[in-house]
VEXKOL-532309 format. One record per residue (C-alpha): residue number from 1; x, y, z. Coordinates in steps of 0.5 Angstrom, whole numbers, plus 500, padded with zeros to 3 digits. Example, Ala and Ser with C-alpha at 12.3 -4.5 7.8 and 13.67 -1.06 7.14 Angstrom:
<rs>
{r 1,{525,491,516}};
{r 2,{527,498,514}};
</rs>
This chain:
<rs>
{r 1,{500,500,500}};
{r 2,{506,505,502}};
{r 3,{510,503,496}};
{r 4,{504,504,491}};
{r 5,{503,511,495}};
{r 6,{510,513,494}};
{r 7,{510,511,486}};
{r 8,{503,515,485}};
{r 9,{507,521,489}};
{r 10,{513,520,484}};
{r 11,{509,520,478}};
{r 12,{505,526,480}};
{r 13,{512,530,482}};
{r 14,{514,528,475}};
{r 15,{508,531,472}};
{r 16,{508,537,475}};
{r 17,{515,539,475}};
{r 18,{514,537,467}};
{r 19,{510,543,466}};
{r 20,{515,548,469}};
{r 21,{514,548,477}};
{r 22,{520,547,481}};
{r 23,{520,541,486}};
{r 24,{519,545,492}};
{r 25,{513,548,489}};
{r 26,{511,541,486}};
{r 27,{511,538,493}};
{r 28,{507,544,496}};
{r 29,{502,542,491}};
{r 30,{502,535,492}};
{r 31,{500,537,500}};
{r 32,{494,540,497}};
{r 33,{490,534,495}};
{r 34,{484,538,492}};
{r 35,{489,542,488}};
{r 36,{493,537,486}};
{r 37,{487,533,483}};
{r 38,{485,539,479}};
{r 39,{492,540,476}};
{r 40,{493,533,474}};
{r 41,{487,533,470}};
{r 42,{488,539,467}};
{r 43,{495,537,465}};
{r 44,{493,530,462}};
{r 45,{488,534,458}};
{r 46,{492,539,455}};
{r 47,{497,533,454}};
{r 48,{492,530,449}};
{r 49,{492,536,445}};
{r 50,{499,539,445}};
{r 51,{503,532,447}};
{r 52,{507,531,453}};
{r 53,{512,536,452}};
{r 54,{508,542,455}};
{r 55,{512,549,455}};
{r 56,{513,553,462}};
{r 57,{508,558,459}};
{r 58,{503,553,458}};
{r 59,{504,550,465}};
{r 60,{503,557,468}};
{r 61,{496,557,465}};
{r 62,{494,550,467}};
{r 63,{497,551,474}};
{r 64,{493,558,475}};
{r 65,{487,555,472}};
{r 66,{487,549,477}};
{r 67,{488,553,483}};
{r 68,{483,558,481}};
{r 69,{477,554,478}};
{r 70,{474,548,483}};
{r 71,{469,546,478}};
{r 72,{472,540,474}};
{r 73,{467,541,468}};
{r 74,{469,548,468}};
{r 75,{476,547,469}};
{r 76,{476,542,463}};
{r 77,{472,548,459}};
{r 78,{478,553,460}};
{r 79,{483,548,459}};
{r 80,{480,546,452}};
{r 81,{482,553,450}};
{r 82,{489,553,453}};
{r 83,{490,546,449}};
{r 84,{488,549,443}};
{r 85,{492,555,444}};
{r 86,{486,560,444}};
{r 87,{488,562,451}};
{r 88,{495,564,451}};
{r 89,{496,569,456}};
{r 90,{495,571,463}};
{r 91,{490,577,461}};
{r 92,{486,572,457}};
{r 93,{486,567,463}};
{r 94,{484,572,468}};
{r 95,{478,575,463}};
{r 96,{476,567,462}};
{r 97,{476,566,470}};
{r 98,{472,573,471}};
{r 99,{467,571,466}};
{r 100,{466,564,469}};
{r 101,{465,567,476}};
{r 102,{460,572,473}};
{r 103,{456,566,469}};
{r 104,{455,561,474}};
{r 105,{449,558,471}};
{r 106,{450,553,465}};
{r 107,{450,553,460}};
{r 108,{456,557,458}};
{r 109,{455,561,451}};
{r 110,{462,559,447}};
{r 111,{461,565,443}};
{r 112,{460,570,448}};
{r 113,{466,567,452}};
{r 114,{471,568,447}};
{r 115,{469,575,446}};
{r 116,{470,576,453}};
{r 117,{477,573,453}};
{r 118,{480,575,447}};
{r 119,{480,568,443}};
{r 120,{482,569,436}};
{r 121,{484,576,437}};
{r 122,{491,577,434}};
{r 123,{495,583,436}};
{r 124,{501,585,431}};
{r 125,{508,587,432}};
{r 126,{506,594,428}};
{r 127,{500,595,433}};
{r 128,{504,594,439}};
{r 129,{509,599,436}};
{r 130,{504,604,434}};
{r 131,{501,604,441}};
{r 132,{508,604,445}};
{r 133,{510,610,440}};
{r 134,{503,614,442}};
{r 135,{505,613,450}};
{r 136,{512,615,449}};
{r 137,{510,621,445}};
{r 138,{505,623,451}};
{r 139,{510,623,456}};
{r 140,{516,625,452}};
{r 141,{518,631,456}};
{r 142,{518,628,463}};
{r 143,{522,622,460}};
{r 144,{527,627,457}};
{r 145,{527,631,464}};
{r 146,{527,624,469}};
{r 147,{531,620,464}};
{r 148,{532,613,466}};
{r 149,{529,615,473}};
{r 150,{522,615,470}};
{r 151,{517,609,472}};
{r 152,{517,606,465}};
{r 153,{511,601,468}};
{r 154,{507,607,467}};
{r 155,{508,607,460}};
{r 156,{507,599,460}};
{r 157,{500,600,463}};
{r 158,{498,605,459}};
{r 159,{500,601,452}};
{r 160,{496,595,455}};
{r 161,{490,599,456}};
{r 162,{490,601,449}};
{r 163,{491,593,447}};
{r 164,{488,589,452}};
{r 165,{490,582,449}};
{r 166,{497,584,447}};
{r 167,{503,580,450}};
{r 168,{506,583,456}};
{r 169,{513,581,454}};
{r 170,{512,584,447}};
{r 171,{510,591,450}};
{r 172,{515,591,455}};
{r 173,{521,589,450}};
{r 174,{518,595,445}};
{r 175,{518,600,451}};
{r 176,{525,598,453}};
{r 177,{527,599,445}};
{r 178,{523,606,444}};
{r 179,{526,609,451}};
{r 180,{533,607,449}};
{r 181,{532,610,442}};
{r 182,{529,616,445}};
{r 183,{534,617,451}};
{r 184,{540,613,448}};
{r 185,{545,609,453}};
{r 186,{545,610,460}};
{r 187,{550,615,463}};
{r 188,{553,615,470}};
{r 189,{548,620,473}};
{r 190,{542,615,470}};
{r 191,{545,609,474}};
{r 192,{545,613,481}};
{r 193,{540,612,485}};
{r 194,{534,617,485}};
{r 195,{534,621,492}};
{r 196,{529,619,497}};
{r 197,{524,625,498}};
{r 198,{524,628,505}};
{r 199,{519,624,510}};
{r 200,{513,628,511}};
{r 201,{511,629,519}};
{r 202,{506,624,520}};
{r 203,{499,627,521}};
{r 204,{494,623,525}};
{r 205,{494,616,525}};
{r 206,{489,614,521}};
{r 207,{492,617,515}};
{r 208,{498,613,515}};
{r 209,{500,609,509}};
{r 210,{497,602,510}};
{r 211,{498,596,506}};
{r 212,{491,594,503}};
{r 213,{488,588,500}};
{r 214,{487,589,492}};
{r 215,{486,582,488}};
{r 216,{489,578,493}};
{r 217,{496,583,493}};
{r 218,{498,588,498}};
{r 219,{498,595,495}};
{r 220,{500,601,499}};
{r 221,{494,607,500}};
{r 222,{494,613,504}};
{r 223,{487,612,507}};
{r 224,{484,611,514}};
{r 225,{481,604,516}};
{r 226,{474,606,514}};
{r 227,{477,608,507}};
{r 228,{481,601,507}};
{r 229,{474,598,508}};
{r 230,{469,602,504}};
{r 231,{466,599,498}};
{r 232,{471,597,492}};
{r 233,{477,598,496}};
{r 234,{478,591,498}};
{r 235,{475,588,492}};
{r 236,{470,584,496}};
{r 237,{464,581,492}};
{r 238,{457,585,493}};
{r 239,{452,582,497}};
{r 240,{448,576,493}};
{r 241,{454,576,488}};
{r 242,{458,570,492}};
{r 243,{459,566,486}};
{r 244,{463,572,483}};
{r 245,{468,570,488}};
{r 246,{474,566,486}};
{r 247,{474,559,488}};
{r 248,{466,559,490}};
{r 249,{463,553,489}};
{r 250,{456,554,485}};
{r 251,{451,548,485}};
{r 252,{444,548,481}};
{r 253,{441,551,488}};
{r 254,{446,556,489}};
{r 255,{442,562,485}};
{r 256,{435,560,488}};
{r 257,{439,560,495}};
{r 258,{442,567,494}};
{r 259,{435,570,492}};
{r 260,{432,568,498}};
{r 261,{438,570,502}};
{r 262,{437,577,499}};
{r 263,{430,577,501}};
{r 264,{432,576,508}};
{r 265,{438,581,508}};
{r 266,{436,586,503}};
{r 267,{443,587,500}};
{r 268,{446,589,506}};
{r 269,{453,587,508}};
{r 270,{453,582,514}};
{r 271,{459,580,518}};
{r 272,{460,577,525}};
{r 273,{466,577,530}};
{r 274,{466,569,533}};
{r 275,{470,569,539}};
{r 276,{471,563,543}};
{r 277,{469,564,550}};
{r 278,{475,561,554}};
{r 279,{480,566,554}};
{r 280,{481,574,554}};
{r 281,{481,578,548}};
{r 282,{488,580,546}};
{r 283,{491,585,541}};
{r 284,{491,580,535}};
{r 285,{483,580,536}};
{r 286,{483,588,536}};
{r 287,{485,587,529}};
{r 288,{479,582,528}};
{r 289,{474,586,531}};
{r 290,{476,592,527}};
{r 291,{476,588,521}};
{r 292,{469,585,522}};
{r 293,{465,591,525}};
{r 294,{469,596,521}};
{r 295,{467,593,514}};
{r 296,{460,592,516}};
{r 297,{460,600,519}};
{r 298,{464,602,513}};
{r 299,{459,599,508}};
{r 300,{452,601,512}};
{r 301,{452,594,514}};
{r 302,{451,590,521}};
{r 303,{456,586,525}};
{r 304,{454,580,530}};
{r 305,{458,578,536}};
{r 306,{457,571,536}};
{r 307,{460,566,541}};
{r 308,{463,560,539}};
{r 309,{461,556,545}};
{r 310,{462,549,543}};
{r 311,{467,547,548}};
{r 312,{464,547,555}};
{r 313,{470,544,559}};
{r 314,{474,551,558}};
{r 315,{468,556,558}};
{r 316,{467,561,563}};
{r 317,{462,566,564}};
{r 318,{467,571,566}};
{r 319,{470,571,559}};
{r 320,{463,572,556}};
{r 321,{462,578,560}};
{r 322,{470,581,558}};
{r 323,{469,579,551}};
{r 324,{463,584,550}};
{r 325,{466,589,554}};
{r 326,{472,589,550}};
{r 327,{468,590,544}};
{r 328,{464,596,546}};
{r 329,{470,599,549}};
{r 330,{473,599,542}};
{r 331,{467,603,540}};
{r 332,{463,598,537}};
{r 333,{456,596,538}};
{r 334,{454,589,536}};
{r 335,{447,588,532}};
{r 336,{446,582,536}};
{r 337,{449,578,541}};
{r 338,{448,570,539}};
{r 339,{451,564,541}};
{r 340,{453,557,537}};
{r 341,{449,554,542}};
{r 342,{443,558,540}};
{r 343,{443,553,534}};
{r 344,{444,546,537}};
{r 345,{438,544,535}};
{r 346,{438,546,528}};
{r 347,{446,543,527}};
{r 348,{444,537,530}};
{r 349,{438,536,525}};
{r 350,{443,538,519}};
{r 351,{448,533,522}};
{r 352,{442,527,521}};
{r 353,{441,530,514}};
{r 354,{448,529,512}};
{r 355,{448,522,514}};
{r 356,{442,521,510}};
{r 357,{446,524,504}};
{r 358,{451,519,505}};
{r 359,{456,525,507}};
{r 360,{458,523,514}};
{r 361,{459,517,518}};
{r 362,{460,515,526}};
{r 363,{467,513,527}};
{r 364,{471,509,533}};
{r 365,{478,511,531}};
{r 366,{482,514,537}};
{r 367,{484,522,537}};
{r 368,{491,519,537}};
{r 369,{490,515,531}};
{r 370,{487,521,527}};
{r 371,{492,526,529}};
{r 372,{497,529,524}};
{r 373,{497,530,516}};
{r 374,{497,522,514}};
{r 375,{492,518,519}};
{r 376,{490,512,516}};
{r 377,{483,512,513}};
{r 378,{477,510,517}};
{r 379,{475,503,517}};
{r 380,{468,505,518}};
{r 381,{468,510,512}};
{r 382,{463,506,508}};
{r 383,{459,503,514}};
{r 384,{451,503,512}};
{r 385,{447,510,513}};
{r 386,{442,507,517}};
{r 387,{448,504,522}};
{r 388,{451,511,523}};
{r 389,{444,514,524}};
{r 390,{443,509,530}};
{r 391,{450,510,532}};
{r 392,{449,518,532}};
{r 393,{443,517,536}};
{r 394,{447,513,541}};
{r 395,{452,518,542}};
{r 396,{447,523,543}};
{r 397,{444,519,549}};
{r 398,{450,518,552}};
{r 399,{451,511,550}};
{r 400,{459,512,548}};
{r 401,{464,514,553}};
{r 402,{468,520,551}};
{r 403,{473,519,545}};
{r 404,{469,512,543}};
{r 405,{465,515,537}};
{r 406,{465,521,533}};
{r 407,{461,524,527}};
{r 408,{466,525,521}};
{r 409,{465,528,515}};
{r 410,{467,525,508}};
{r 411,{471,530,505}};
{r 412,{479,532,504}};
{r 413,{481,539,506}};
{r 414,{485,544,503}};
{r 415,{491,542,507}};
{r 416,{490,534,505}};
{r 417,{487,532,512}};
{r 418,{481,527,511}};
{r 419,{474,527,514}};
{r 420,{474,532,519}};
{r 421,{470,531,526}};
{r 422,{463,534,526}};
{r 423,{461,532,533}};
{r 424,{464,529,539}};
{r 425,{462,526,546}};
{r 426,{463,531,552}};
{r 427,{460,529,558}};
{r 428,{460,536,561}};
{r 429,{454,541,562}};
{r 430,{454,547,558}};
{r 431,{453,554,561}};
{r 432,{447,555,557}};
{r 433,{444,549,555}};
{r 434,{445,545,562}};
{r 435,{445,537,561}};
{r 436,{441,537,555}};
{r 437,{447,535,550}};
{r 438,{453,530,551}};
{r 439,{455,531,544}};
{r 440,{458,538,541}};
{r 441,{459,540,534}};
{r 442,{466,542,532}};
{r 443,{469,549,529}};
{r 444,{469,546,522}};
{r 445,{462,543,523}};
{r 446,{459,549,526}};
{r 447,{462,555,524}};
{r 448,{460,556,516}};
{r 449,{453,553,518}};
{r 450,{452,559,524}};
{r 451,{454,564,518}};
{r 452,{449,561,514}};
{r 453,{443,561,519}};
{r 454,{445,568,520}};
{r 455,{446,570,513}};
{r 456,{453,573,513}};
{r 457,{455,576,507}};
{r 458,{463,576,508}};
{r 459,{466,571,513}};
{r 460,{472,574,515}};
{r 461,{477,570,519}};
{r 462,{485,570,519}};
{r 463,{490,567,514}};
{r 464,{490,560,518}};
{r 465,{483,558,517}};
{r 466,{485,558,509}};
{r 467,{486,551,509}};
{r 468,{478,550,512}};
{r 469,{475,554,506}};
{r 470,{474,548,502}};
{r 471,{470,545,508}};
{r 472,{466,551,509}};
{r 473,{464,551,502}};
{r 474,{463,543,502}};
{r 475,{459,543,508}};
{r 476,{454,548,506}};
{r 477,{453,545,499}};
{r 478,{452,538,502}};
{r 479,{446,541,506}};
{r 480,{444,545,500}};
{r 481,{443,551,505}};
{r 482,{446,558,503}};
{r 483,{453,559,503}};
{r 484,{457,565,505}};
{r 485,{464,567,502}};
{r 486,{470,566,507}};
{r 487,{475,571,506}};
{r 488,{482,571,510}};
{r 489,{487,576,512}};
{r 490,{493,576,516}};
{r 491,{493,576,523}};
{r 492,{497,581,528}};
{r 493,{502,579,532}};
{r 494,{507,583,537}};
{r 495,{514,582,539}};
{r 496,{516,581,546}};
{r 497,{510,578,548}};
{r 498,{506,572,548}};
{r 499,{498,571,547}};
{r 500,{496,564,547}};
{r 501,{491,562,553}};
{r 502,{495,556,555}};
{r 503,{502,561,556}};
{r 504,{498,566,559}};
{r 505,{495,561,564}};
{r 506,{502,559,566}};
{r 507,{504,566,567}};
{r 508,{499,567,572}};
{r 509,{500,560,575}};
{r 510,{507,561,576}};
{r 511,{506,568,579}};
{r 512,{510,572,573}};
{r 513,{504,576,572}};
{r 514,{497,577,577}};
{r 515,{492,576,572}};
{r 516,{489,576,565}};
{r 517,{489,584,566}};
{r 518,{496,585,568}};
{r 519,{498,591,565}};
{r 520,{505,588,562}};
{r 521,{501,583,558}};
{r 522,{498,585,551}};
{r 523,{491,582,553}};
{r 524,{485,588,551}};
{r 525,{483,588,559}};
{r 526,{491,589,560}};
{r 527,{492,594,556}};
{r 528,{486,598,558}};
{r 529,{488,597,565}};
{r 530,{495,600,563}};
{r 531,{491,606,560}};
{r 532,{492,605,553}};
{r 533,{486,609,550}};
{r 534,{481,605,545}};
{r 535,{482,610,540}};
{r 536,{490,608,540}};
{r 537,{489,601,539}};
{r 538,{484,602,533}};
{r 539,{489,607,530}};
{r 540,{494,602,531}};
{r 541,{490,597,527}};
{r 542,{489,602,521}};
{r 543,{496,604,521}};
{r 544,{498,596,520}};
{r 545,{492,596,515}};
{r 546,{488,590,512}};
{r 547,{494,586,510}};
{r 548,{494,579,507}};
{r 549,{500,577,510}};
{r 550,{501,576,517}};
{r 551,{504,583,521}};
{r 552,{509,582,526}};
{r 553,{510,589,530}};
{r 554,{514,592,535}};
{r 555,{511,594,541}};
{r 556,{513,601,540}};
{r 557,{509,602,534}};
{r 558,{503,601,538}};
{r 559,{506,606,544}};
{r 560,{507,611,539}};
{r 561,{499,611,537}};
{r 562,{498,611,545}};
{r 563,{502,618,545}};
{r 564,{498,621,540}};
{r 565,{492,620,543}};
{r 566,{494,621,550}};
{r 567,{497,628,548}};
{r 568,{490,630,546}};
{r 569,{486,627,551}};
{r 570,{490,627,558}};
{r 571,{490,633,562}};
{r 572,{497,635,565}};
{r 573,{498,634,573}};
{r 574,{505,634,577}};
{r 575,{508,628,581}};
{r 576,{514,626,584}};
{r 577,{517,619,584}};
{r 578,{523,620,588}};
{r 579,{521,626,593}};
{r 580,{527,631,595}};
{r 581,{524,636,600}};
{r 582,{525,644,598}};
{r 583,{524,649,603}};
{r 584,{523,656,601}};
{r 585,{526,661,606}};
{r 586,{524,667,603}};
{r 587,{517,665,601}};
{r 588,{513,671,599}};
{r 589,{506,670,602}};
{r 590,{504,667,609}};
{r 591,{500,662,607}};
{r 592,{499,658,600}};
{r 593,{499,661,594}};
{r 594,{494,658,588}};
{r 595,{497,657,582}};
{r 596,{493,656,575}};
{r 597,{496,650,571}};
{r 598,{493,649,564}};
{r 599,{490,642,563}};
{r 600,{493,643,556}};
{r 601,{499,648,555}};
{r 602,{499,648,548}};
{r 603,{491,650,548}};
{r 604,{489,654,554}};
{r 605,{482,654,552}};
{r 606,{481,647,555}};
{r 607,{482,650,562}};
{r 608,{486,650,568}};
{r 609,{486,647,575}};
{r 610,{489,650,581}};
{r 611,{495,647,585}};
{r 612,{497,650,592}};
{r 613,{504,653,592}};
{r 614,{507,654,599}};
{r 615,{514,655,602}};
{r 616,{515,647,602}};
{r 617,{515,644,596}};
{r 618,{518,637,593}};
{r 619,{522,636,587}};
{r 620,{525,629,584}};
{r 621,{532,627,587}};
{r 622,{535,627,580}};
{r 623,{533,634,579}};
{r 624,{539,636,584}};
{r 625,{546,636,584}};
{r 626,{551,639,588}};
{r 627,{556,640,582}};
{r 628,{553,641,575}};
{r 629,{556,637,570}};
{r 630,{558,639,563}};
{r 631,{551,640,560}};
{r 632,{547,639,566}};
{r 633,{542,644,566}};
{r 634,{537,643,572}};
{r 635,{538,645,580}};
{r 636,{545,645,583}};
{r 637,{549,650,587}};
{r 638,{550,656,583}};
{r 639,{545,654,578}};
{r 640,{538,656,579}};
{r 641,{532,653,576}};
{r 642,{525,655,575}};
{r 643,{519,652,578}};
{r 644,{514,650,572}};
{r 645,{507,654,572}};
{r 646,{509,658,579}};
{r 647,{512,664,576}};
{r 648,{518,663,581}};
{r 649,{526,661,580}};
{r 650,{529,658,586}};
{r 651,{537,658,588}};
{r 652,{540,653,593}};
{r 653,{543,657,599}};
{r 654,{544,650,604}};
{r 655,{544,643,603}};
{r 656,{542,639,609}};
{r 657,{544,631,609}};
{r 658,{543,626,614}};
{r 659,{549,622,617}};
{r 660,{550,618,611}};
{r 661,{552,624,607}};
{r 662,{545,623,603}};
{r 663,{542,630,601}};
{r 664,{535,630,605}};
{r 665,{533,637,604}};
{r 666,{535,644,600}};
{r 667,{534,651,603}};
{r 668,{533,655,597}};
{r 669,{531,662,596}};
{r 670,{526,664,590}};
{r 671,{525,670,585}};
{r 672,{520,672,581}};
{r 673,{521,670,574}};
{r 674,{520,676,571}};
{r 675,{526,680,574}};
{r 676,{530,673,575}};
{r 677,{535,672,570}};
{r 678,{532,666,565}};
{r 679,{534,659,568}};
{r 680,{537,654,564}};
{r 681,{531,649,565}};
{r 682,{524,649,569}};
{r 683,{523,643,573}};
{r 684,{516,640,576}};
{r 685,{514,640,583}};
{r 686,{509,639,588}};
{r 687,{506,642,594}};
{r 688,{501,640,599}};
{r 689,{501,633,595}};
{r 690,{498,627,596}};
{r 691,{501,620,597}};
{r 692,{500,615,592}};
{r 693,{503,609,589}};
{r 694,{506,609,582}};
{r 695,{507,602,578}};
{r 696,{513,603,573}};
{r 697,{512,598,567}};
{r 698,{517,595,562}};
{r 699,{517,589,557}};
{r 700,{515,583,560}};
{r 701,{520,579,556}};
{r 702,{527,580,554}};
{r 703,{527,577,547}};
{r 704,{523,579,541}};
{r 705,{520,572,540}};
{r 706,{520,569,547}};
{r 707,{517,563,544}};
{r 708,{522,561,539}};
{r 709,{527,556,542}};
{r 710,{532,558,537}};
{r 711,{532,565,541}};
{r 712,{530,562,548}};
{r 713,{532,555,549}};
{r 714,{530,555,556}};
{r 715,{522,557,554}};
{r 716,{518,563,555}};
{r 717,{518,562,562}};
{r 718,{526,563,563}};
{r 719,{526,569,559}};
{r 720,{522,574,564}};
{r 721,{525,581,565}};
{r 722,{526,581,572}};
{r 723,{525,589,572}};
{r 724,{518,589,568}};
{r 725,{515,592,574}};
{r 726,{518,597,579}};
{r 727,{513,599,585}};
{r 728,{514,606,588}};
{r 729,{510,606,594}};
{r 730,{510,613,596}};
{r 731,{510,618,590}};
{r 732,{507,624,591}};
{r 733,{502,627,586}};
{r 734,{499,634,586}};
{r 735,{492,635,589}};
{r 736,{489,636,582}};
{r 737,{488,629,581}};
{r 738,{483,628,587}};
{r 739,{477,625,586}};
{r 740,{480,621,580}};
{r 741,{476,614,578}};
{r 742,{479,608,575}};
{r 743,{482,609,568}};
{r 744,{482,616,568}};
{r 745,{489,618,565}};
{r 746,{494,624,566}};
{r 747,{500,626,563}};
{r 748,{505,627,569}};
{r 749,{509,633,567}};
{r 750,{516,631,565}};
{r 751,{515,623,567}};
{r 752,{510,620,562}};
{r 753,{502,618,561}};
{r 754,{499,615,567}};
{r 755,{492,612,568}};
{r 756,{489,610,575}};
{r 757,{489,603,577}};
{r 758,{482,600,580}};
{r 759,{486,598,586}};
{r 760,{486,605,588}};
{r 761,{482,607,595}};
{r 762,{479,613,598}};
{r 763,{485,614,602}};
{r 764,{491,612,596}};
{r 765,{491,613,589}};
{r 766,{495,608,585}};
{r 767,{497,610,578}};
{r 768,{500,605,572}};
{r 769,{505,608,567}};
{r 770,{502,607,561}};
{r 771,{508,610,556}};
{r 772,{513,615,557}};
{r 773,{513,621,554}};
{r 774,{518,620,549}};
{r 775,{520,613,545}};
{r 776,{526,610,549}};
{r 777,{531,609,543}};
{r 778,{534,603,546}};
{r 779,{527,600,544}};
{r 780,{526,602,537}};
</rs>
């Protein structure tokens, strides 16, 4: 058996490399059973027309057709044209595939199809020469000015727009020839790199350049997140035009089901955010929330929050609550909150129907036996339908123990896995349905069917679910129910952190962090507790963009977004972390003076707050030196300093030390700023302050990729930063923050942005440092 499989693989490998695929690409194709079967059929069909020696260009056309057409009959239709040399270019193939997607119903009209994809159209070299000549003439002045620094891609694009069916290589060759004729050979100046334009100062985060998905490619547009998601920006299908999506499987019932779907939705965009309620959302989920809710919002649609509650062993009520809180904290309101468990009865009825149609069976292989990519075929795959119906009912009645029976679907997934599990036995009460069920559906079974029930138009998910797209379409079509379209995007990851539920639990259990909302983590509850505003997280997602590729970002890019928002939102206050007492011996008043401090110094129209200023103030220990070093501008003997907002300059007269020589107090004199010589610096201070606790956070891990064994051989727990948290128990803060509530945010002047922690009490406030005022160059 193994020898036969090896021989078949070797034969397919030779077939695929024979059309120009590299060995690596051929092996990758073989791992996708559905694609390799389609490609094999296409190659063998083409060989009957063209002989065994297919050129590389024809091979590329066959591969692209096989990869993008799932219907074997329609693939054979297109391959017939390739075999007769009537479709010869990528442009023709693209037009052919677009035509087929736009005409899901049989039969196809050959004459109309041939007109749409240029069959029989011949573009002569003279036509190409004339078109390129016209384009070069149009840009002649700019070409002469910029010479070889001019973007010749623009010339090729314009020439191609004039001659749709011309061969791209022929156009390029003609462009190169005519440009050479106009400009002559390249000079030394032409070979120098074109100087880069000066970088513009970044404006608002939402206007940053962000990669955008266009026809499966990643381009660059200067657009806000909503602009990235609006209308045609993503090239997504319109509601009801699912069949125009590449890879979508059309059945005889598809058009009728789409008509019913449009009657329900009225053509409105519908998306869903479907988290599992077995953990807390993290920064990666923020992109998913923005994408799903944002796409619906940008296109006048609605988005469901649907809990994928199919694994009762790991689900807790606190996770349901926290997930909804985080969605709403980011600024989104679900159209409806639903649960996979809402549909358990319907899902069970459909499972019975799937068995009746011969598309599912009860299997007794153990979990260990069906793990991996090449498990042995199930010996129960062909058991009689009636037998599977009886056994599935026995599963529901609890007659099988956990792991003794599963319901499996008869299909091969895109990654080559066979017969994914649809139902398994679990004797765990469900938080919503109680003991009603002892069998629970899997993600592969539940997800697409819940999307169908809710008439989702665009099922948006991360790239790792691409391998499940074929099973998504297969299951809806196997049951003859409305089939939404699954679209994939790249997930968002951050360096210097872990986000897996299992690893965060280990961090909590070992005491490395306090809980899921420890501000050193990148769960959304942790970021909120640290003081990250939701607008900053949304802006960060906009800056990352709607990418197809996975994005792995540095934390300082997120922190930059936080600074941008807090600079506009967080009122100023003054706090001292390491207090040094300063007594003003010539204080000008018998009691405290009220000093007006602007909430936002750059915009005084946003109001002021009062702080007391009296003869005893406190400054940072680090703002005083007995002897000023070169370049040191703050307080020192013989070097006065200004006190911010007070209108006074102080000068040291006496330094008081303890028995160990440590400075404990300064005696100073003050002079009004308008008569004193301008000091080199102004420092912050507090007077009549309140004692508070301040928590200073650094990165939790020392290495960029704490989960990478090549970077951290000892495992992520060995990579913990011992200085990730420093607690200042007796910091001092001015009285303007009295009455602050948890999550209120302030900029402590010269220190950073801080947020009130929920651990605060009436007698003592606790502040978390959100970010420093400026990015630490060592972390960039």
